[in-house]
Backbone as JSON Lines, residues from 0, in Angstrom:
{"i":0,"aa":"X","n":[23.45,-10.86,-8.58],"ca":[22.48,-10.98,-9.3],"c":[22.78,-10.66,-10.9]}
{"i":1,"aa":"X","n":[22.5,-11.29,-11.92],"ca":[22.76,-10.76,-13.17],"c":[21.82,-10.21,-13.96]}
{"i":2,"aa":"X","n":[22.11,-9.13,-14.65],"ca":[20.98,-8.32,-15.52],"c":[19.85,-9.15,-16.07]}
{"i":3,"aa":"X","n":[20.25,-10.33,-16.55],"ca":[19.15,-11.29,-17.05],"c":[18.11,-11.6,-16.02]}
{"i":4,"aa":"X","n":[18.59,-11.96,-14.64],"ca":[17.81,-12.12,-13.71],"c":[16.95,-11.09,-13.25]}
{"i":5,"aa":"X","n":[17.46,-9.97,-13.27],"ca":[16.9,-8.61,-13.09],"c":[15.69,-8.46,-13.83]}
{"i":6,"aa":"X","n":[16.11,-8.45,-15.17],"ca":[15.02,-8.27,-16.1],"c":[13.89,-9.4,-16.18]}
{"i":7,"aa":"X","n":[14.29,-10.4,-15.94],"ca":[13.38,-11.51,-15.73],"c":[12.45,-11.17,-14.41]}
{"i":8,"aa":"X","n":[12.67,-10.82,-13.36],"ca":[12.1,-10.61,-12.36],"c":[11.26,-9.16,-12.61]}
{"i":9,"aa":"X","n":[11.78,-8.44,-13.22],"ca":[10.98,-6.99,-13.62],"c":[9.76,-7.54,-14.52]}
{"i":10,"aa":"X","n":[9.98,-8.39,-15.67],"ca":[9.17,-8.79,-16.48],"c":[8.06,-9.57,-15.73]}
{"i":11,"aa":"X","n":[8.42,-10.33,-14.72],"ca":[7.49,-11.22,-13.93],"c":[6.62,-10.35,-13.09]}
{"i":12,"aa":"X","n":[7.12,-9.32,-12.67],"ca":[6.4,-8.32,-11.71],"c":[5.36,-7.73,-12.59]}
{"i":13,"aa":"X","n":[5.72,-7.26,-13.95],"ca":[4.9,-6.45,-14.82],"c":[3.56,-7.63,-15.03]}
{"i":14,"aa":"X","n":[3.79,-8.83,-15.22],"ca":[3.0,-9.75,-15.54],"c":[1.88,-9.97,-14.25]}
{"i":15,"aa":"X","n":[2.59,-9.97,-13.21],"ca":[1.71,-9.86,-11.95],"c":[0.6,-8.73,-11.94]}
{"i":16,"aa":"X","n":[1.33,-7.59,-12.24],"ca":[0.3,-6.31,-12.33],"c":[-0.95,-6.43,-13.33]}
{"i":17,"aa":"X","n":[-0.48,-6.87,-14.4],"ca":[-1.42,-7.11,-15.68],"c":[-2.45,-8.02,-15.31]}
{"i":18,"aa":"X","n":[-2.02,-9.29,-14.54],"ca":[-3.09,-10.42,-14.18],"c":[-3.95,-9.93,-13.1]}
{"i":19,"aa":"X","n":[-3.46,-8.97,-12.17],"ca":[-4.22,-8.57,-10.97],"c":[-5.44,-7.62,-11.76]}
{"i":20,"aa":"X","n":[-4.76,-6.86,-12.58],"ca":[-5.67,-5.77,-13.31],"c":[-6.96,-6.56,-14.19]}
{"i":21,"aa":"X","n":[-6.45,-7.65,-14.75],"ca":[-7.42,-8.39,-15.48],"c":[-8.41,-9.16,-14.43]}
{"i":22,"aa":"X","n":[-8.03,-9.54,-13.39],"ca":[-8.77,-10.36,-12.54],"c":[-9.72,-9.1,-11.83]}
{"i":23,"aa":"X","n":[-9.22,-7.91,-11.46],"ca":[-10.31,-6.96,-11.04],"c":[-11.18,-6.65,-12.01]}
{"i":24,"aa":"X","n":[-10.92,-6.32,-13.36],"ca":[-11.73,-6.11,-14.36],"c":[-12.75,-7.25,-14.48]}
{"i":25,"aa":"X","n":[-12.51,-8.38,-14.58],"ca":[-13.45,-9.54,-14.44],"c":[-14.21,-9.67,-13.43]}
{"i":26,"aa":"X","n":[-13.93,-9.34,-12.27],"ca":[-14.82,-9.4,-11.05],"c":[-15.74,-8.3,-11.18]}
{"i":27,"aa":"X","n":[-15.13,-6.97,-11.67],"ca":[-16.24,-5.84,-11.9],"c":[-17.33,-6.07,-12.79]}
{"i":28,"aa":"X","n":[-16.82,-6.76,-13.82],"ca":[-17.62,-6.9,-15.11],"c":[-18.74,-7.9,-14.99]}
{"i":29,"aa":"X","n":[-18.22,-9.13,-14.47],"ca":[-19.07,-10.54,-14.53],"c":[-19.39,-10.72,-13.0]}
{"i":30,"aa":"X","n":[-18.9,-10.16,-12.03],"ca":[-19.38,-10.7,-10.76],"c":[-18.18,-11.61,-10.1]}
{"i":31,"aa":"X","n":[-18.09,-11.71,-8.76],"ca":[-16.85,-12.37,-7.99],"c":[-16.98,-13.93,-8.26]}
{"i":32,"aa":"X","n":[-18.14,-14.5,-8.33],"ca":[-18.32,-16.05,-8.46],"c":[-18.26,-16.2,-10.12]}
{"i":33,"aa":"X","n":[-18.31,-15.46,-10.94],"ca":[-18.27,-15.87,-12.36],"c":[-17.26,-16.65,-12.67]}
{"i":34,"aa":"X","n":[-17.36,-17.62,-13.81],"ca":[-16.12,-18.39,-14.47],"c":[-15.02,-17.38,-14.94]}
{"i":35,"aa":"X","n":[-15.39,-16.32,-15.39],"ca":[-14.44,-15.44,-15.97],"c":[-13.35,-14.87,-14.9]}
{"i":36,"aa":"X","n":[-14.14,-14.64,-13.88],"ca":[-13.25,-13.89,-12.7],"c":[-12.41,-15.02,-11.96]}
{"i":37,"aa":"X","n":[-13.1,-16.35,-11.89],"ca":[-12.34,-17.49,-11.42],"c":[-11.09,-17.69,-12.14]}
{"i":38,"aa":"X","n":[-11.39,-17.65,-13.47],"ca":[-10.13,-17.9,-14.31],"c":[-8.95,-17.02,-14.26]}
{"i":39,"aa":"X","n":[-9.45,-15.51,-14.18],"ca":[-8.55,-14.53,-13.99],"c":[-7.64,-14.54,-12.82]}
{"i":40,"aa":"X","n":[-8.52,-15.04,-11.71],"ca":[-7.73,-15.07,-10.55],"c":[-6.76,-16.09,-10.53]}
{"i":41,"aa":"X","n":[-7.29,-17.28,-11.11],"ca":[-6.31,-18.42,-11.23],"c":[-4.97,-17.96,-11.93]}
{"i":42,"aa":"X","n":[-5.15,-17.42,-12.98],"ca":[-3.82,-16.66,-14.01],"c":[-3.03,-15.71,-12.9]}
{"i":43,"aa":"X","n":[-3.71,-15.06,-12.34],"ca":[-2.92,-14.02,-11.39],"c":[-2.23,-14.75,-10.39]}
{"i":44,"aa":"X","n":[-2.72,-15.8,-9.62],"ca":[-2.12,-16.73,-8.99],"c":[-0.91,-17.33,-9.47]}
{"i":45,"aa":"X","n":[-1.03,-18.01,-10.9],"ca":[0.11,-18.29,-11.49],"c":[1.33,-17.35,-11.71]}
{"i":46,"aa":"X","n":[0.92,-16.09,-12.11],"ca":[2.05,-14.98,-12.44],"c":[2.68,-14.81,-11.23]}
{"i":47,"aa":"X","n":[1.89,-14.71,-9.98],"ca":[2.68,-14.58,-8.59],"c":[3.74,-15.8,-8.38]}
{"i":48,"aa":"X","n":[3.25,-16.99,-8.8],"ca":[4.25,-18.15,-8.57],"c":[5.34,-18.04,-9.44]}
{"i":49,"aa":"X","n":[5.14,-17.5,-10.75],"ca":[6.16,-17.36,-11.63],"c":[7.23,-16.44,-11.22]}
{"i":50,"aa":"X","n":[6.55,-15.3,-10.53],"ca":[7.5,-14.13,-10.07],"c":[8.13,-14.46,-8.9]}
{"i":51,"aa":"X","n":[7.67,-15.36,-8.07],"ca":[8.5,-15.94,-7.11],"c":[9.49,-16.74,-7.73]}
{"i":52,"aa":"X","n":[9.28,-17.67,-8.49],"ca":[10.5,-18.46,-9.31],"c":[11.4,-17.59,-9.77]}
{"i":53,"aa":"X","n":[11.15,-16.23,-10.31],"ca":[12.0,-15.58,-10.99],"c":[12.79,-14.81,-9.88]}
{"i":54,"aa":"X","n":[12.7,-14.92,-8.49],"ca":[13.41,-14.32,-7.42],"c":[12.8,-13.15,-6.79]}
{"i":55,"aa":"X","n":[11.53,-12.87,-7.14],"ca":[10.86,-11.78,-6.29],"c":[10.35,-12.19,-5.25]}
{"i":56,"aa":"X","n":[10.52,-11.3,-4.25],"ca":[10.2,-11.4,-2.89],"c":[8.71,-11.05,-2.75]}
{"i":57,"aa":"X","n":[8.19,-11.5,-1.54],"ca":[6.75,-11.15,-1.41],"c":[6.5,-9.56,-1.29]}
{"i":58,"aa":"X","n":[7.39,-8.89,-0.59],"ca":[7.35,-7.43,-0.55],"c":[7.32,-6.92,-1.84]}
{"i":59,"aa":"X","n":[8.24,-7.41,-2.93],"ca":[8.44,-6.75,-4.27],"c":[7.01,-7.0,-4.81]}
{"i":60,"aa":"X","n":[6.35,-8.08,-4.66],"ca":[5.14,-8.48,-5.4],"c":[4.13,-7.66,-4.9]}
{"i":61,"aa":"X","n":[3.99,-7.35,-3.68],"ca":[2.77,-6.47,-3.0],"c":[3.21,-5.17,-3.45]}
{"i":62,"aa":"X","n":[4.29,-4.62,-3.61],"ca":[4.76,-3.2,-4.0],"c":[4.25,-3.19,-5.47]}
{"i":63,"aa":"X","n":[4.54,-4.0,-6.3],"ca":[4.25,-3.78,-7.65],"c":[2.69,-4.01,-7.64]}
{"i":64,"aa":"X","n":[2.09,-4.72,-7.12],"ca":[0.31,-4.74,-7.12],"c":[-0.12,-3.46,-7.01]}
{"i":65,"aa":"X","n":[0.39,-2.53,-5.93],"ca":[-0.02,-1.44,-5.4],"c":[0.26,-0.25,-6.36]}
{"i":66,"aa":"X","n":[1.17,-0.21,-7.3],"ca":[1.46,0.72,-8.38],"c":[0.41,1.06,-9.21]}
């Protein structure tokens, strides 16, 4: 794996963490069924997809979300 791919995967995992934090905040602030929460959850799902495309495994994604 090249250094470029590793840095891309790391950045994608950071994006997942940020998106999950934003979704959690939206749920806590606006409620689970709010438009803001649904949009934030959709963004988090897109970031997970991007991380997988960058080569992150499910285990790496779960570990990043727990940090």
